[in-house]
C-alpha positions in Angstrom: -28.2 138.1 24.2 -30.4 136.2 26.6 -31.1 137.2 30.2 -31.1 134.8 33.2 -32.1 135.2 36.8 -29.9 134.4 39.9 -32.0 133.4 42.9 -31.2 132.9 46.6 -33.4 132.0 49.5 -32.2 133.7 52.7 -33.4 132.5 56.1 -32.8 133.4 59.7 -34.0 132.8 63.2 -35.0 136.1 64.9 -33.3 134.9 68.1 -29.9 135.0 66.4 -30.1 138.8 66.4 -31.0 139.3 70.1 -28.1 141.2 71.6 -25.9 140.2 68.7 -25.5 143.0 66.1 -23.0 140.9 64.2 -25.3 137.9 63.5 -25.8 137.0 59.9 -28.4 135.2 57.8 -28.1 131.9 56.0 -28.5 131.1 52.3 -30.4 128.0 51.2 -27.8 126.7 48.8 -24.3 128.2 48.4 -24.6 128.6 44.6 -28.2 129.8 44.6 -31.2 128.1 43.1 -31.7 127.5 39.3 -34.8 129.1 37.8 -35.4 128.5 34.1 -35.4 131.4 31.7 -39.0 132.8 31.4 -39.3 136.4 30.4 -43.0 136.6 31.4 -42.0 135.6 35.0 -39.0 138.1 34.9 -41.5 140.8 33.9 -43.8 140.0 36.8 -40.9 139.9 39.2 -39.0 143.0 38.2 -40.2 144.4 34.9 -37.1 142.8 33.2 -37.4 142.2 29.4 -40.9 143.9 29.3 -39.7 146.6 26.9 -43.2 147.4 25.6 -44.8 147.5 29.1 -47.1 144.7 28.0 -47.3 143.3 31.5 -47.9 146.6 33.2 -44.9 146.7 35.4 -44.0 144.5 38.5 -46.2 144.4 41.6 -43.2 145.4 43.7 -40.6 147.7 42.0 -37.0 146.5 42.3 -35.5 147.3 45.7 -31.8 146.4 45.3 -29.8 144.1 47.5 -31.4 143.9 51.0 -29.7 145.3 54.1 -31.7 144.2 57.1 -31.5 142.1 59.3 -28.2 141.2 57.5 -26.9 139.8 54.3 -25.8 136.2 53.7 -22.1 135.5 53.0 -23.1 133.7 49.8 -24.8 136.7 48.3 -21.9 139.0 49.3 -19.6 136.6 47.5 -21.7 136.2 44.4 -23.0 139.8 43.9 -20.0 141.8 44.9 -16.4 141.8 43.7 -13.4 142.5 46.0 -11.3 145.4 44.8 -7.5 145.1 44.9 -5.8 148.4 45.4 -3.1 147.7 42.7 -3.9 148.2 39.0 -2.0 145.0 38.1 -4.4 142.7 40.1 -5.7 139.7 38.1 -9.4 140.1 37.5 -11.7 137.1 38.1 -15.3 136.7 39.2 -14.4 137.5 42.8 -11.8 140.2 42.6 -10.7 143.0 40.3 -8.2 145.9 40.0 -9.0 149.3 41.4 -8.8 150.8 37.9 -11.4 148.4 36.5 -13.7 149.0 39.5 -13.5 152.7 39.0 -14.2 152.3 35.3 -17.3 150.1 36.0 -18.7 152.7 38.4 -18.0 155.6 36.1 -20.0 153.9 33.3 -22.8 152.9 35.6 -22.3 149.2 35.4 -21.5 148.9 39.1 -21.7 150.8 42.4 -19.4 151.0 45.4 -20.8 148.7 48.1 -19.8 151.0 51.0 -22.1 153.8 49.6 -25.2 151.7 50.1 -24.5 148.9 52.6 -23.5 149.1 56.2 -21.5 145.8 56.1 -19.4 147.3 53.3 -18.7 150.4 55.3 -17.3 148.3 58.1 -15.2 146.4 55.6 -13.9 149.6 54.2 -12.8 150.7 57.7 -10.8 147.5 57.8 -9.2 148.2 54.4 -11.4 146.1 52.2 -13.4 147.6 49.3 -16.2 146.0 47.3 -18.0 146.9 44.1 -21.1 145.3 42.6 -20.5 142.9 39.8 -20.7 144.7 36.4 -22.7 142.0 34.7 -25.6 142.1 37.3 -28.6 144.4 37.2 -32.1 144.9 38.6 -31.5 143.3 42.0 -34.5 142.9 44.4 -36.0 140.8 47.1 -39.5 139.7 48.1 -41.0 138.3 51.3 -42.9 135.0 51.0 -46.3 136.8 51.0 -45.1 139.1 48.2 -43.7 136.3 46.1 -47.0 134.4 46.4 -48.8 137.5 45.1 -46.4 137.7 42.1 -47.0 134.0 41.4 -50.8 134.5 41.7 -50.6 137.3 39.2 -48.5 135.2 36.8 -50.9 132.3 37.0 -53.9 134.6 36.2 -52.4 135.8 32.9 -53.7 134.4 29.7 -51.7 134.7 26.4 -51.9 133.4 22.9 -49.5 130.8 21.6 -47.5 133.3 19.4 -47.6 136.9 18.2 -45.7 138.5 15.3 -46.2 141.3 12.8 -46.0 141.6 9.0 -45.9 144.6 6.7 -48.5 143.4 4.2 -52.2 142.7 5.0 -52.7 138.9 5.4 -54.7 137.2 2.6 -56.8 135.1 5.0 -59.7 136.2 7.2 -59.2 136.8 10.9 -59.9 133.6 12.8 -58.6 131.4 10.0 -57.6 127.9 11.1 -54.1 126.8 10.0 -54.1 123.0 9.9 -50.3 123.0 10.0 -50.2 124.6 13.4 -50.4 122.4 16.6 -54.0 121.7 17.4 -55.0 123.7 14.3 -54.7 127.0 16.2 -56.6 129.9 14.8 -54.9 133.0 13.4 -56.3 136.4 14.2 -55.0 139.6 12.9 -55.5 143.4 13.2 -54.0 146.5 11.7 -51.7 148.4 14.1 -52.8 152.0 14.4 -50.1 153.8 16.4 -46.5 154.6 15.6 -45.5 153.1 19.0 -47.1 149.8 18.1 -45.7 149.7 14.6 -42.2 150.6 16.0 -42.4 147.9 18.7 -43.7 145.1 16.5 -41.8 146.2 13.4 -44.8 145.6 11.1 -48.2 147.0 10.3 -50.4 144.0 10.9 -50.2 142.0 14.2 -50.9 138.3 13.8 -52.0 136.5 17.0 -51.8 132.7 16.8 -54.0 130.7 19.2 -56.6 131.6 21.8 -55.5 132.9 25.2 -54.2 130.2 27.4 -52.4 130.1 30.8 -48.7 130.9 30.9 -46.2 128.0 31.2 -46.2 126.6 34.8 -43.1 127.6 36.8 -42.5 124.6 38.9 -39.0 125.6 39.9 -40.2 129.0 41.1 -43.1 127.4 43.0 -40.5 125.0 44.6 -38.7 128.1 46.0 -41.8 129.3 47.6 -42.4 125.8 49.1 -39.0 125.9 50.7 -39.7 129.3 52.1 -43.0 128.1 53.6 -41.1 125.2 55.2 -38.6 127.5 56.9 -41.3 129.9 58.1 -43.4 127.0 59.5 -40.3 126.2 61.6 -40.2 129.8 63.0 -37.6 131.3 60.6 -37.8 134.5 58.6 -37.2 134.3 54.9 -36.9 136.3 51.8 -36.3 135.7 48.1 -33.3 137.6 46.7 -32.6 137.8 43.0 -30.9 139.7 40.2 -30.4 139.4 36.5 -27.6 139.2 34.0 -27.3 140.7 30.4 
């Protein structure tokens, strides 16, 4: 099953929080911002889908949903689910029964919001309980400067066009040019030596197609950073909040 990212830009004016502990932050877009599926980017952002450790882990380990200076209403609505105290409550993307919430928490799919977030503690005192959505995982957030570092690291990577493994030794020399490939890309191969490599690639000979080239440009991610720069140029604070599904 594929994995997608859910992205929000939060912004705020520091003056909003002067002598006002109940101020909130805004979200740039109620439904979030679409970022296309790119597992290399996901690996750089949070280590997601980097099962082999190929990318060496994210620059900034996942931090969870942010707390300070506040959390936007849009993220509360999208990331958390309101818990109805009756077991016969109709479940949907925004509410669930107490029984289901307890089951999600017990199996590690969700957590009680009031155990990690101050706003949820206040809501619990008022009789409202929230749980994180069971389909979400690896939530985190980055400042503009941190997101720019991640983008710079992503841009610096060079990768071949394709890699796959086979069980039998190829019958062509390493560096062989396949005329049927786009641009006649060369094929290099080497024998995998360790059980870890063999287990990961599910073969004994790793075939690399194409010379290293830059990763696919992520214009939508770069557009997010451009929006953050615009807010900060106007005196606002910003952060990029994201999580993944499946």
